C-alpha positions as CSV (number, residue, x, y, z in Angstrom):
1,M,-65.3,-19.8,9.9
2,K,-64.3,-21.7,6.7
3,G,-61.0,-19.8,6.7
4,K,-60.3,-20.7,10.3
5,L,-61.2,-24.4,9.8
6,G,-59.1,-24.5,6.6
7,A,-56.1,-23.1,8.5
8,A,-56.6,-25.7,11.3
9,K,-56.6,-28.5,8.7
10,L,-53.4,-27.2,7.2
11,S,-51.8,-27.2,10.6
12,F,-52.8,-30.8,11.1
13,F,-51.3,-32.1,7.9
14,V,-48.1,-30.1,8.3
15,N,-47.7,-31.4,11.9
16,L,-48.4,-34.9,10.7
17,T,-45.6,-34.6,8.0
18,L,-43.1,-33.2,10.5
19,L,-43.9,-35.8,13.1
20,A,-43.4,-38.7,10.7
21,S,-40.1,-37.3,9.4
22,K,-38.7,-36.5,12.9
23,I,-39.6,-39.9,14.3
24,A,-37.8,-41.5,11.4
25,A,-34.7,-39.3,11.8
26,A,-34.7,-39.9,15.6
27,F,-34.6,-43.7,15.1
28,I,-31.8,-43.4,12.5
29,T,-29.6,-41.0,14.5
30,N,-30.5,-42.0,18.1
31,S,-30.5,-38.3,19.0
32,I,-32.2,-37.2,22.2
33,G,-32.7,-33.8,20.7
34,L,-34.6,-35.3,17.8
35,Y,-36.6,-37.5,20.1
36,A,-37.5,-34.3,22.0
37,E,-38.5,-32.7,18.7
38,S,-40.6,-35.8,17.8
39,A,-42.5,-35.5,21.2
40,H,-42.9,-31.8,20.5
41,S,-44.4,-32.5,17.1
42,L,-46.6,-35.2,18.5
43,F,-48.2,-32.8,20.9
44,D,-48.3,-30.1,18.2
45,L,-50.4,-32.6,16.2
46,L,-52.7,-33.2,19.1
47,A,-52.9,-29.4,19.6
48,S,-53.9,-29.0,15.9
49,V,-56.8,-31.5,16.5
50,L,-57.9,-29.5,19.6
51,A,-57.7,-26.3,17.6
52,Y,-59.9,-27.7,14.9
53,L,-62.5,-29.0,17.4
54,G,-62.4,-25.8,19.4
55,I,-62.9,-23.6,16.4
56,K,-65.7,-25.8,15.1
57,K,-67.5,-25.9,18.4
58,A,-67.0,-22.1,19.0
59,G,-68.8,-21.5,15.6
60,E,-72.0,-23.2,16.7
61,P,-74.9,-20.8,17.4
62,E,-76.5,-20.2,20.7
63,D,-78.7,-23.0,22.1
64,A,-80.8,-23.7,25.2
65,D,-77.7,-24.5,27.3
66,H,-75.4,-21.8,25.9
67,H,-77.3,-18.5,25.6
68,Y,-74.2,-16.5,24.8
69,G,-72.8,-19.0,22.2
70,H,-69.9,-21.4,22.4
71,E,-66.9,-19.0,21.9
72,K,-65.2,-20.1,25.1
73,F,-64.7,-23.6,23.7
74,E,-61.9,-22.0,21.6
75,T,-60.3,-20.7,24.8
76,L,-60.7,-24.2,26.4
77,S,-58.9,-25.6,23.3
78,S,-56.0,-23.1,23.8
79,M,-55.7,-24.0,27.5
80,L,-55.6,-27.8,26.8
81,Q,-52.9,-27.2,24.1
82,A,-50.8,-25.3,26.7
83,L,-51.2,-28.1,29.3
84,L,-50.1,-30.6,26.6
85,I,-47.0,-28.5,25.8
86,A,-46.1,-28.1,29.5
87,G,-46.4,-31.9,30.2
88,T,-44.2,-32.8,27.2
89,A,-41.6,-30.2,28.2
90,L,-41.3,-31.7,31.7
91,V,-40.8,-35.2,30.3
92,I,-38.1,-33.9,27.9
93,L,-36.3,-32.1,30.7
94,F,-36.1,-35.3,32.7
95,E,-34.8,-37.3,29.8
96,A,-32.3,-34.6,28.8
97,W,-31.0,-34.4,32.4
98,Q,-30.3,-38.2,32.4
99,K,-28.6,-38.0,29.0
100,L,-26.5,-35.0,30.0
101,S,-24.5,-37.2,32.5
102,S,-23.8,-39.9,29.9
103,P,-24.5,-38.6,26.4
104,G,-25.5,-41.4,24.0
105,K,-23.8,-41.8,20.6
106,V,-25.5,-40.0,17.8
107,E,-25.4,-41.8,14.4
108,M,-25.6,-40.2,11.0
109,S,-26.1,-36.7,12.4
110,E,-26.2,-35.3,8.9
111,V,-29.7,-36.9,8.5
112,G,-31.0,-34.9,11.4
113,I,-29.2,-31.7,10.2
114,G,-30.8,-32.1,6.8
115,L,-34.3,-32.6,8.3
116,M,-34.0,-29.5,10.5
117,L,-32.9,-27.4,7.5
118,L,-36.1,-28.5,5.7
119,S,-38.5,-28.3,8.7
120,I,-37.6,-24.8,9.8
121,P,-38.8,-22.9,6.7
122,L,-41.9,-25.2,6.6
123,A,-42.8,-24.4,10.2
124,Y,-42.2,-20.6,9.6
125,L,-44.5,-20.5,6.5
126,T,-47.2,-22.4,8.4
127,S,-46.9,-20.2,11.4
128,K,-47.4,-17.0,9.3
129,K,-50.3,-18.6,7.5
130,L,-52.0,-19.4,10.8
131,E,-51.2,-15.9,12.2
132,R,-52.8,-14.3,9.2
133,A,-55.9,-16.5,9.4
134,A,-56.3,-15.6,13.1
135,K,-56.2,-11.9,12.4
136,E,-58.6,-12.2,9.5
137,A,-61.0,-14.0,11.8
138,G,-61.0,-11.0,14.2
139,G,-58.7,-12.9,16.6
140,S,-58.8,-16.7,17.1
141,Q,-57.2,-18.0,20.3
142,A,-57.0,-21.5,19.0
143,L,-55.3,-20.4,15.8
144,E,-53.0,-18.1,17.7
145,A,-52.1,-21.0,20.0
146,D,-51.4,-23.2,17.0
147,S,-49.3,-20.5,15.4
148,A,-47.3,-20.2,18.6
149,H,-46.7,-23.9,18.5
150,F,-45.0,-23.6,15.1
151,T,-43.0,-20.6,16.4
152,T,-41.7,-22.7,19.2
153,D,-41.0,-25.5,16.6
154,I,-38.7,-23.1,14.7
155,I,-36.8,-22.2,17.9
156,S,-36.5,-25.7,19.1
157,S,-35.5,-27.0,15.6
158,L,-32.7,-24.3,15.5
159,A,-31.6,-25.6,18.9
160,V,-31.6,-29.2,17.7
161,L,-29.8,-28.2,14.6
162,L,-27.1,-26.5,16.6
163,G,-26.9,-29.5,18.9
164,L,-26.4,-31.9,16.0
165,V,-23.7,-29.6,14.5
166,L,-21.9,-29.6,17.9
167,V,-22.1,-33.4,17.9
168,R,-20.7,-33.5,14.4
169,L,-17.8,-31.4,15.7
170,G,-17.1,-33.8,18.6
171,Y,-19.1,-32.2,21.4
172,A,-21.5,-35.0,22.5
173,A,-23.2,-32.9,25.2
174,G,-24.6,-30.7,22.4
175,D,-27.4,-33.2,21.9
176,P,-29.0,-33.2,25.4
177,V,-28.3,-29.5,25.8
178,A,-30.4,-28.9,22.6
179,A,-33.2,-31.0,24.2
180,F,-33.0,-28.8,27.3
181,V,-33.5,-25.7,25.1
182,V,-36.5,-27.3,23.3
183,A,-38.2,-28.1,26.7
184,L,-37.6,-24.6,28.1
185,V,-39.0,-23.0,25.0
186,M,-42.1,-25.2,25.3
187,L,-42.5,-24.3,28.9
188,Y,-42.4,-20.6,28.1
189,I,-45.0,-20.7,25.4
190,S,-47.3,-22.9,27.5
191,F,-47.1,-20.2,30.2
192,E,-48.0,-17.5,27.7
193,L,-51.0,-19.5,26.4
194,L,-52.3,-20.3,29.9
195,S,-52.1,-16.6,30.8
196,R,-54.2,-15.6,27.8
197,S,-56.8,-18.3,28.6
198,F,-56.9,-17.2,32.2
199,I,-57.8,-13.7,31.1
200,V,-60.8,-14.9,29.1
201,F,-62.1,-17.4,31.7
202,M,-61.9,-14.7,34.4
203,D,-64.0,-12.3,32.3
204,F,-61.3,-9.7,31.9
205,S,-62.2,-6.5,30.0
206,P,-60.6,-5.7,26.6
207,D,-57.5,-3.4,26.5
208,Q,-57.9,0.4,27.0
209,G,-57.4,1.1,23.3
210,T,-60.5,-1.0,22.5
211,M,-62.6,0.6,25.2
212,N,-61.5,4.1,24.0
213,L,-62.8,3.2,20.5
214,I,-66.2,2.2,21.9
215,E,-66.4,5.3,24.1
216,G,-65.4,7.5,21.2
217,I,-68.4,6.3,19.2
218,L,-70.8,6.9,22.1
219,T,-69.3,10.3,22.8
220,T,-69.4,11.6,19.2
221,D,-73.0,10.5,18.4
222,G,-74.9,13.8,18.8
223,R,-78.2,11.9,19.4
224,I,-76.9,10.5,22.7
225,T,-76.9,13.0,25.5
226,R,-75.1,10.8,28.0
227,F,-74.1,7.2,28.6
228,H,-73.1,5.1,31.6
229,K,-72.5,1.5,32.8
230,L,-70.3,0.7,29.8
231,R,-69.0,-2.8,30.3
232,A,-67.2,-5.3,28.1
233,R,-65.7,-8.7,28.5
234,Y,-64.2,-11.4,26.4
235,A,-66.1,-14.6,25.5
236,G,-63.5,-16.7,23.7
237,S,-62.0,-14.5,21.0
238,R,-65.1,-12.3,20.8
239,I,-66.2,-9.4,22.9
240,L,-69.6,-8.8,24.6
241,V,-70.5,-5.1,25.3
242,D,-73.2,-3.7,27.6
243,V,-74.0,0.0,27.9
244,H,-76.8,2.4,29.0
245,I,-77.5,5.4,26.7
246,Q,-79.7,8.4,27.4
247,V,-81.6,10.2,24.7
248,P,-83.8,13.4,24.8
249,H,-87.0,12.6,26.7
250,H,-89.1,13.6,23.7
251,T,-87.5,10.9,21.5
252,G,-90.0,8.4,20.2
253,I,-89.6,4.6,20.8
254,K,-89.0,3.9,17.1
255,Q,-86.4,6.7,16.8
256,A,-84.7,5.5,20.1
257,H,-84.6,2.0,18.8
258,S,-83.1,3.2,15.5
259,I,-80.4,5.1,17.3
260,A,-79.5,2.1,19.4
261,H,-79.3,-0.1,16.3
262,E,-77.1,2.3,14.4
263,V,-74.8,2.7,17.4
264,K,-74.5,-1.0,17.7
265,G,-73.5,-1.3,14.1
266,K,-70.9,1.4,14.4
267,I,-69.3,-0.3,17.4
268,M,-69.2,-3.7,15.7
269,K,-67.7,-2.1,12.6
270,A,-65.0,-0.2,14.6
271,V,-64.1,-3.3,16.7
272,P,-64.6,-6.5,14.5
273,A,-64.0,-8.7,17.6
274,V,-67.3,-7.5,19.1
275,K,-70.0,-10.2,18.8
276,E,-72.9,-8.5,20.6
277,V,-73.8,-5.0,21.9
278,N,-76.6,-4.8,24.5
279,I,-77.9,-1.3,24.7
280,H,-80.3,-0.1,27.3
281,I,-82.1,3.1,26.4
282,E,-83.1,5.7,29.0
283,P,-84.8,9.1,28.7
284,D,-82.7,12.1,29.7
């Protein structure tokens, strides 16, 4: 949890730095592309706050109102981030369309070009850091969403960089076209994030590879004669598993309990994303 929260804090401060520098460059250059990037960074900053709050809330233990924990708060955070991105993208598309018919004059384009050359590697390094933190945490939707934001930042910064270079070469339409590209990239990533959130909220099962791992553990344990009613679903970035196992009818209660406990441990070790395994024991 500390690693996830630390990564979320890093994302916040990087986004804050990028936002301040892009706003300053947008005012200096009067570039619609840089204004679009500033809006992008503003909502990336809000997304970082949502990611931090989502991760913190998801880490809280079960209580009287949430018997299965708070993991889905992380998914909710990811969904809100996606909606923020989509909303910003639509505003940028509208502004870019207006500017396309009568492109405004861009001043001191070299300032914007210099900023993009600095922000691209910074966004790349931060994205990779968040991606690693998400994997080390066994899969964090909030951090994955935040990492995706920085990935889109790289793509959109490249588009703005190209637009400013075109302006520098005398093609004024390059600036609003760059803003169009920024908005389309943002819409694409928001769709991806919403799709993932939808899967969790609709209680989709894990992928077949994960289910095969769990089935393999149950099948190869010689103390289990049969198993049935194997079910699994996502709760946030974690997985909840239910299964009925059958053991020989002469197996004592203590031994049966020990078998179930060991099988649970094997499943959680093989699939780190598994939070809980509920095993119902039946005599064969």
